[in-house]
N, C-alpha and C positions, 0 to 999 in steps of 0.2 A: 504494500500500500504506500502511495506517495506520502511525503511529510504533510501533516495537517497544518503545520506552521512554516512559513517561508524561512528557510535557514538564513540567519543573520538579521532578521527583522527584529525590531523592538516590539515586544509583546505587551499589549495592554488589553488583556482578555476582559471583555465586557460581560461575560457570562450570557445568560439568556439565549443559549444555543437552541436551534430548532432545525429539524431535518428539511431537506429539499424534496421536491416532487420528482421521484426517480423515473417516471414515464417519459420525461422530456430529455432531449440531448444536452450535453454539457455546454456551458456558456461562460464567457467573461464579458463584463460590462465596463466600458471605458467612460470615465467622468473627469471633469476638471472641477476644482472647488469653486472657481468663479466668484470669489468672496468680495471682489471690488469691481466697479465699472470704470474702466479706463479707455482712452482712445489714443490714436496716433498723435493727436495734437495735445493730449493731456494724459500722459502716462502716469501711473501711480506705483509707489513702492510695493514690492512683493510682500505678501503676508506670510509669516514664517511657518515652517513645518511644525515647530513646537506649539505655536498658537492654534493651528488647525487640529493637531492631535489633542490639545487641551479642550477644544470645542467638542470634538467627537467623543471624548471620554467624559465630558461633563454635560452641559445643557443640550448638546446636539447628539447625544447617544441614540435618540430615537430615529435619527437619519444616518446612522453610521454605516460605512462600507466595510468590506473585509480589510482593505489595505489603504493606507495613506502613503503616497509616494512623493518624495522630493526629487524632481528631475535635475536639480542643480548640484546636489551632493550625493545622491543615491540612497539617502536614508529612507527606510521604509518602516512603518508601524503597522502591526496587524491586530485587529480588534475582535475578529471571529475566526474560528478554524475553517479550513476549506470546505468541510462537509456540512457546515451550518449555513442557513440563509443569513444575509445581512439585511440592511434596512434603507438603502439609498434610493429605492424605486417606489413610485406610487403604485399601489395595488388596490384600486377601488373595487367595490362589490360587483360592478358590471363587467369587470375584466374576466374573460374565460379562464385565464391562468392566474395563479398567485405569482406575480411577476418576480418577486424576490426569491422565489423557490422553484421557478420553472426550468429545472434542469437537474441532471445528476450532480453537477455542481453549478452554482451561479456566482462566480467570484467577481466581486465588484472592486474596482480600483479608482481611487480619487487622486489624480495628480494635483499637487499643490501649485496651482497656476491659474492666472486669468490673462486674457489678451492684453497686450501692451503693459505688462508688468515690468518694473524696473528693478534689476538685480545687479549688484556690483558695478553700477554705472552704465550698464547696457540695457536696452529695451527689447523685449521679446514679444513680437506680435502673435506667434503661434507656439503651441507646445513643442512642435518638432524643431523650432529654432533654438530651443534650450539644449544643453549638453545631453539630456536624457540619460544621465548616469544611473546605473542600476537597472536599466530596462532589460538588458540581456538576462540578468539573474531572475528578475521578476517573470519575464516571458517564459523562461525555461521551466520554472516551477509550475506555472499555470498549464503549460503544455503537458507536464507530467500527470496532470489530472484529466487528460484526455480531451482538452479543449483544442479543436483543430485550428490551424493557422489560416482561417478563412474569415471574411467579412460577408455574411450572407446578404446583407443589404448595402454592401459597398463600404470601403474604407472611408472614414470621414475626412473631408477636405475643406469643409466650410461649416457654417452654422445653420444650414437648412436641415429640416427633419424629413424622415421617411419611415413610416411605420406600417408593417404588414403582419397581421395576426397569424396568417397561415405559415409564413416563413419563420416567425418567432417560435411557433409551437413545434415545427418539424425539423429545423436545421440547427446543428451545433456550430459553435464558433464564437467570434468576437462581435459584439454589438456596441455601437455608440449609445449613449443615453438618448440621443435623438432618434434611435431606431425602436425603442421599447414601446409597445402598444400601451395606450391609456396613460402615457406620461406626457408632460408638456415641456420638458427641457430640451434644448437643442445642442448641448455640448457633446463631445469635447472640441469640435472644430478641426482637429487634426490629431494624429496619433502616430508614434514611431513605427517604422516598418519592422516586419518580423526578421529580416535578414540584415538590414543596414542599421548598425547601432553607432551613433555619434560617440566618439571617444575624446575628441579634442575640443576644448571650449572655443566658442566663436571669438573673433577679434574683440579687443577692448574690454573683455571680461576679466575681472580680477581672479586669480587662482582660487579654486574651491578646495578647502581642506578635505582630506579623506574622512569617511565616516569613523566615528569612535568605535572601539571594539565593543562587541555585545557584552552585556553583563553576564556574570557567572551563572550557569544553569545546572547546578547539581545540588544534592541534598546531603545533609549530615543528620545523624541521630544523637541527641543529647538527652540523657535521662529518660530514654524511651520515647521521645517525641521528635518529629522531623522538623528541620529548618532548611531553608533554601527554596529555589524556584518550584512553585506548585505545591509546596507543603501546605497542609490545611489543619486548622484547629485553633483552639483558644489561645495557644501559646504564640501563634503568629500575630494575633490581635494584640496580645500583651507586649510583644516586641515592638510592633508599630506604634502603639501608644507610648511606650517608653522612649522611642526615638523622637517622637514629636515633643514630648515633655522636656527632652534634653536639647531641643533645637535642631534636630536632624530630620525634619519632615519635608524638606524642600522639593523632593521628587514626587510627592503624592499629588495627584490630581483629584483624587477622592479617597476616602478611607481614613486611616488604615482599616483593613478588614481581615477576615479569617483565612484568606488564601494568599500565599507569598507570591508576589509579582516582581517584575524587574525594578519597580519603584522601591520596594522593600530592600532589595539587594543594593541599589544605589545609595539609599539612605544609610544602610548599615555600613557600607564601605566608607562613607563620610565619617561615621562614628568611629570606625576602626582607625582611620587615619588620625582622628583627633587624639587617640590613645597612643599614637606613635608607631602604629603598625604600617608596613609598606609592602609592595609587591603582592604576592599571592596571599600573604597574611592580611591584606586589606582588600580582598576581592568581594566583600559584601556577604559572605556566608559565615554565620556565627561559629565561634569556638566557645568552649565552656567558660573560659576566663573572661572574655569580653561580654558574654551574656550575663554572667553573674555581676559584673561591674555595671552593666546597664540597668538591670532590674533589681539587683540586691539579693537575688535568689535564682535558682534554676528551676523553671517550671517542671512539673511532673504530670503523670496521668491524672485525669480529672476524678480522683477518688480522695475523699476527705474522711479522716478518722475523727469521730466525735470527741474521743479522749484527747487527741492531739490538739484540736481546735480549742477545747476548753482549757487545756494547759497553756496554750499561747495567750488566750484571753486573760488568764489569771497572772501570767508572768510578764508579758511584754510591756504593759503600761507602766509598771514600776521599775523596769530595767533601764539600762542605758538607752538613749534615744536611738531608734532604729534596730533594737534587738529583735532577732527573729528566732523564736523557739522552734516553730515548724513553718519555715518561710513559704515553701511551695504550696502547702495546704492552706495556710492563712491567706495567701494571695488569691486562691480560687474563691474563697468565701468573700474576700474584699471585692474582687471583680464582680461577683454576683450582686453584692450590695450596691456597687457603683452602677451596674446595669439597672438596678431597681430605683435609681435616683436618690439613694440614701447616703452615698459617700462620694466625695470628690475624687476624680480619677487620679489626681496626683498622690493620693494616700493609698493607692493600690501598690504596696511595696513589700508585702510579706511580713510586715511587723504588725501584730494585732494590738496596736496601741490604743490610746484613749479615744481617738476619733473613730476607730473601727468599733470599739465597744459601744460608743454612743450610737453609731449607725446600726449596729446589730440590735440595740435596745429599741430603736425605731422600727426595725423589722418585726421584733417580737410584739410591739404594740399593734402593728399592722395585722399580725396574726390573731389579735384579740387578747393578748396577755396584758397584765398591768401590775403595778407595784413591784414587789420583789421578783415576780416572774418575768419582768421586763427589765432586767438589770444589765443586759448586754453580754452575759455569759451564755453561750449557745447551749440549748437543750436539744435532745434527740429529735423531738417532734418539730420544733421550729427549723432545725437544720435540715431535716428531711424535706420540709416544705420549700425551703430555699433551693435545695438541690433539684427538686422536681421542677421548680419554676425556671432554673437557669442551667440545667443540664449537667449536673455533676452527681456522682454517686457518694453516698454516706455510709460508712461502716461504724460499728460501735467501738 
């Protein structure tokens, strides 16, 4: 099976994957972002790749393609795997096909470009006038999914549209947005050829730096839990929140969340460098030492001993500031209290101190306890209720 994710692309998985309609032939759809209206007489500065990725991973997620492609540097971001539909096409109820799904694959590419954009001091009327860096890699990956090197309605050469439902339903290949039935856009206006790939920038363009290396994409296991790309679980959220609280959240467009993405790796690499690590020791995948320094404890499986939590609640408040009797288990309870809105996130640190005791007392009152039964020292019944509400297991 071909790669679901374009090798070398920056991965910003939006989730919300959905299958395509396999009875139709495979397709690729060519778009340009066309985020500004410029003319030959009034060119405008190019809108950056990072800005467009930020849009599609934020407020524009409902219109997101599979791929965002920067033809000036070759950088590419992928938002959906190849076997999922994406969301850049109109698909009204009157359409005979679900246009975003009408193929064994329906891979949609948004080139970060608008006509007469100005980049590096030069003005580019058409997409094909740009260097089209990265096109050969992108094209080869799409071809690996069985999309033939054909334009069933003609390769786009201008901004006129042509839509034919019969061709759309029966022929695989490349389609301009201007070719898709029941859509009203007329982009992309031009598209690079399948065989001729520009490799030399046009005159008067400043040199374009090569794309940065892709973030590390491997996992490690620490105390029974995974970390690194595509790791999932509460510990990933805990790391992300810890990074944000320490001022290392600059790569997040949303989140942090329970699935480890490239943004987590990049933020963690910034944190590692702040500790003096370098090279492979600062590749953004945690080690036990840096993880403990970030969180103050090492997360463990989501199982909490009532006896341990009670001991922490009785010991930590009177001990030295930040003392952790059972840090990983206390942190699970603290995070649950924070998720219930009873404890500030910054106090989720594994130390069952006075603020955590007060938050737990508030939870006990929420459960209907009062007076000495709401003293902030966990009891089995209230702890089981918190575990059931927030997804952790309680043992005696």
